Backbone as CSV, one residue per row, in Angstrom:
resi,resn,N_x,N_y,N_z,CA_x,CA_y,CA_z,C_x,C_y,C_z
1,UNK,15.699,21.423,-19.310,15.500,21.359,-17.813,15.327,19.950,-17.323
2,UNK,16.287,19.496,-16.447,16.174,17.967,-15.907,14.888,17.815,-14.953
3,UNK,14.353,16.767,-15.109,13.212,16.523,-14.251,13.581,16.063,-12.960
4,UNK,12.870,16.543,-11.842,13.095,16.022,-10.635,11.915,15.898,-9.778
5,UNK,11.879,15.027,-8.668,10.578,14.756,-8.053,10.239,16.098,-7.530
6,UNK,11.037,17.083,-7.220,10.636,18.327,-6.518,9.761,19.166,-7.541
7,UNK,10.183,19.315,-8.829,9.251,19.630,-9.772,8.111,19.240,-10.383
8,UNK,8.437,17.827,-10.637,7.365,17.080,-11.416,6.100,16.673,-10.578
9,UNK,6.596,16.648,-9.432,5.174,16.167,-8.506,4.211,17.294,-8.577
10,UNK,4.394,18.593,-8.242,3.239,19.552,-8.313,2.684,19.747,-9.807
11,UNK,3.553,19.582,-10.706,3.164,19.734,-12.031,2.140,18.526,-12.590
12,UNK,2.665,17.329,-12.066,1.728,16.117,-12.130,0.546,16.163,-11.458
13,UNK,0.315,16.667,-10.459,-0.765,16.792,-9.226,-1.530,17.872,-10.323
14,UNK,-1.040,19.015,-10.752,-1.889,20.083,-11.420,-2.393,19.381,-12.644
15,UNK,-1.817,18.773,-13.494,-2.177,18.087,-14.831,-3.158,17.104,-14.587
16,UNK,-2.880,16.533,-13.568,-3.857,15.294,-13.213,-5.304,16.083,-12.841
17,UNK,-5.255,16.966,-11.734,-6.471,17.691,-11.526,-7.219,18.210,-12.937
18,UNK,-6.406,18.786,-13.704,-7.144,19.178,-14.908,-7.510,18.123,-15.808
19,UNK,-6.873,17.075,-15.955,-7.409,15.896,-16.576,-8.717,15.423,-15.984
20,UNK,-8.815,15.214,-14.881,-10.015,14.771,-14.160,-11.328,15.697,-14.363
21,UNK,-11.082,17.071,-14.453,-11.906,17.953,-14.570,-12.331,17.735,-15.899
22,UNK,-11.649,17.741,-16.834,-11.851,17.325,-18.304,-12.898,16.143,-18.542
23,UNK,-12.220,15.224,-17.774,-13.291,14.030,-17.730,-14.608,14.146,-17.416
24,UNK,-14.797,14.932,-16.481,-16.027,15.181,-15.805,-16.834,16.032,-16.859
25,UNK,-16.096,16.962,-17.267,-16.937,17.762,-18.461,-17.679,16.969,-19.565
26,UNK,-16.696,15.849,-20.020,-17.002,15.100,-21.116,-18.138,14.263,-20.631
27,UNK,-17.993,13.764,-19.327,-19.134,12.822,-18.824,-20.458,13.558,-18.696
28,UNK,-20.536,14.838,-18.348,-21.624,15.690,-18.142,-22.356,15.955,-19.313
29,UNK,-21.837,15.867,-20.319,-22.572,16.399,-21.628,-23.444,15.396,-21.948
30,UNK,-24.603,15.761,-22.236,-25.791,14.674,-22.500,-25.412,13.955,-23.532
31,UNK,-25.871,12.638,-23.547,-25.316,11.637,-24.448,-26.277,11.939,-25.848
32,UNK,-25.359,11.709,-27.155,-26.283,12.045,-28.368,-25.767,10.885,-29.312
33,UNK,-26.941,9.658,-29.327,-26.366,8.466,-30.039,-26.088,9.017,-31.467
34,UNK,-26.282,9.896,-32.030,-26.097,10.245,-33.274,-24.468,10.904,-33.392
35,UNK,-24.021,11.374,-32.310,-22.681,11.852,-32.429,-21.691,10.942,-31.942
36,UNK,-20.982,10.281,-32.977,-19.986,9.110,-32.778,-18.633,9.619,-31.930
37,UNK,-18.295,10.937,-32.281,-17.109,11.646,-31.597,-17.655,11.655,-30.124
38,UNK,-18.666,12.032,-29.824,-19.095,12.179,-28.461,-19.409,10.992,-27.671
39,UNK,-19.502,10.065,-28.571,-19.998,8.816,-27.687,-18.536,7.949,-27.512
40,UNK,-17.689,8.137,-28.459,-16.260,7.709,-28.378,-15.599,8.448,-27.038
41,UNK,-15.568,9.736,-27.112,-14.969,10.513,-25.999,-15.646,9.967,-24.641
42,UNK,-16.914,9.855,-24.559,-17.392,9.583,-23.198,-17.187,8.101,-22.460
43,UNK,-17.167,7.439,-23.848,-16.656,6.002,-23.435,-15.305,5.790,-22.785
44,UNK,-14.543,6.389,-23.642,-13.065,6.527,-23.260,-12.970,7.173,-21.900
45,UNK,-13.723,8.330,-21.642,-13.491,9.075,-20.118,-14.055,7.900,-19.139
46,UNK,-15.069,7.559,-19.603,-15.908,6.777,-18.464,-14.734,5.614,-17.928
47,UNK,-14.072,4.756,-19.143,-12.993,3.780,-18.965,-12.061,4.002,-18.164
48,UNK,-11.568,5.354,-18.490,-10.332,5.947,-17.772,-10.737,6.255,-16.268
49,UNK,-11.756,6.594,-16.075,-12.436,7.089,-14.669,-12.412,5.648,-13.819
50,UNK,-13.114,4.705,-14.213,-13.204,3.304,-13.678,-11.937,2.723,-13.366
51,UNK,-11.162,2.772,-14.423,-9.690,2.011,-14.353,-8.940,2.610,-13.472
52,UNK,-8.858,4.166,-13.292,-8.055,4.705,-12.294,-8.711,4.688,-10.757
53,UNK,-9.947,4.350,-10.787,-10.653,4.091,-9.534,-10.170,2.699,-8.946
54,UNK,-10.206,1.712,-10.005,-10.066,0.527,-9.482,-8.193,0.228,-9.180
55,UNK,-7.694,0.938,-9.774,-5.976,0.848,-9.333,-6.252,1.502,-8.058
56,UNK,-6.543,2.745,-7.708,-6.534,3.348,-6.450,-6.949,2.411,-5.528
57,UNK,-8.090,1.536,-5.682,-8.658,0.780,-4.539,-7.824,-0.406,-4.448
58,UNK,-7.190,-1.056,-5.548,-6.107,-2.133,-5.607,-5.074,-1.748,-4.788
59,UNK,-4.512,-0.682,-4.930,-3.388,-0.256,-4.193,-3.499,0.149,-2.478
60,UNK,-4.870,0.650,-2.435,-5.301,0.577,-1.087,-5.439,-0.688,-0.347
61,UNK,-5.935,-1.533,-0.907,-6.161,-2.962,-0.658,-4.587,-3.759,-0.194
62,UNK,-3.949,-3.495,-1.177,-2.223,-4.057,-0.984,-1.611,-3.340,0.088
63,UNK,-1.722,-2.136,0.465,-1.456,-1.441,1.498,-1.885,-2.042,2.845
64,UNK,-3.137,-2.284,2.950,-3.817,-2.740,4.121,-3.208,-4.371,4.502
65,UNK,-3.117,-4.845,3.090,-2.696,-6.420,3.322,-0.932,-6.476,3.825
66,UNK,-0.367,-5.278,3.369,1.265,-5.343,3.802,1.367,-4.928,5.333
67,UNK,0.354,-4.047,5.792,0.279,-3.767,7.218,0.115,-5.056,8.123
68,UNK,-1.016,-5.775,7.524,-1.527,-6.836,8.159,-0.113,-7.816,8.387
69,UNK,0.512,-8.240,7.243,1.705,-8.818,7.308,2.895,-8.476,8.024
70,UNK,3.032,-7.239,7.970,3.980,-6.490,8.915,3.733,-6.827,10.317
71,UNK,2.379,-6.542,10.850,1.901,-6.642,12.181,2.215,-8.176,12.602
72,UNK,1.771,-9.061,11.505,1.747,-10.541,12.061,3.523,-10.814,12.282
73,UNK,4.222,-10.546,11.334,5.806,-10.623,11.398,6.061,-10.127,12.576
74,UNK,5.826,-8.869,12.789,6.376,-8.193,14.256,6.134,-8.988,15.414
75,UNK,4.812,-9.579,15.336,4.160,-10.301,16.456,4.979,-11.590,16.874
76,UNK,5.131,-12.222,15.491,6.038,-13.433,15.546,7.462,-13.196,15.931
77,UNK,7.969,-12.354,15.680,9.502,-11.941,16.057,9.243,-11.743,17.414
78,UNK,8.505,-11.034,17.904,8.269,-10.601,19.468,8.325,-12.073,20.283
79,UNK,7.292,-12.779,19.423,7.201,-14.343,20.292,8.396,-15.100,20.304
80,UNK,9.082,-15.037,19.110,10.282,-15.880,19.017,11.425,-15.303,20.140
81,UNK,11.560,-13.979,20.311,12.514,-13.332,21.211,12.062,-13.794,22.446
82,UNK,10.832,-13.607,22.878,10.456,-14.241,24.243,10.834,-15.519,24.379
83,UNK,10.858,-16.593,23.449,11.066,-18.028,23.642,12.552,-18.309,23.763
84,UNK,13.412,-17.256,22.875,14.867,-17.384,23.094,15.136,-16.745,24.551
85,UNK,14.609,-15.797,25.041,14.904,-15.350,26.238,14.650,-16.600,27.318
86,UNK,13.620,-16.953,26.987,13.212,-18.021,28.148,14.218,-19.170,27.978
87,UNK,14.527,-19.497,26.885,15.233,-20.827,26.612,16.736,-20.289,27.377
88,UNK,17.096,-19.310,27.006,18.584,-18.878,27.563,18.471,-18.607,29.051
89,UNK,17.412,-18.231,29.583,17.387,-18.232,31.267,17.333,-19.525,31.814
90,UNK,16.563,-20.314,31.132,16.409,-21.767,31.526,18.023,-22.369,31.465
91,UNK,18.638,-22.231,30.357,20.023,-22.722,30.463,20.896,-22.342,31.268
92,UNK,20.946,-21.004,31.539,21.640,-20.384,32.485,21.387,-20.898,34.015
93,UNK,20.030,-20.928,34.218,19.504,-21.595,35.396,20.044,-23.170,35.838
94,UNK,19.910,-23.951,34.529,20.663,-25.091,34.789,21.940,-25.294,34.775
95,UNK,22.520,-24.514,33.920,24.224,-24.444,34.295,24.360,-24.068,35.654
96,UNK,23.999,-22.869,35.980,24.417,-22.580,37.628,24.006,-23.438,38.387
97,UNK,22.813,-24.379,38.018,22.290,-25.461,39.014,23.247,-26.320,39.273
98,UNK,23.869,-26.948,37.980,24.678,-28.084,37.984,25.997,-27.604,38.255
99,UNK,26.715,-26.343,38.101,27.817,-25.949,38.608,27.713,-25.892,40.179
100,UNK,26.540,-25.409,40.760,26.474,-25.184,42.336,26.228,-26.635,42.695
101,UNK,25.622,-27.553,42.127,25.646,-28.822,42.523,26.870,-29.538,42.621
102,UNK,27.660,-29.416,41.795,29.096,-29.948,41.894,29.921,-29.498,43.012
103,UNK,29.851,-28.216,43.458,30.533,-27.740,44.444,30.138,-28.133,45.818
104,UNK,28.992,-28.846,46.079,28.544,-29.327,47.339,29.276,-30.353,47.721
């Protein structure tokens, strides 16, 4: 069966939810210092959870930064367009004025 975005997205979301539930189950087990397997599982689960949160936060911060940059760029473009329009208006006015003064 070929993989497509339409089929993999819901499956990925379902598996991710299950994985998060499993991480939570592992982390909720009372820690037993004598059980090395449990300690390793809890340490790995905690690391995965923290790493996932850090990545999500980083992605969110990048998106905010991109929006800020985009807004600044759009403002700069609008400002430059206004300057060009003003320069064109002045050039037309000067050209018309010099043509008009030559006719007199």
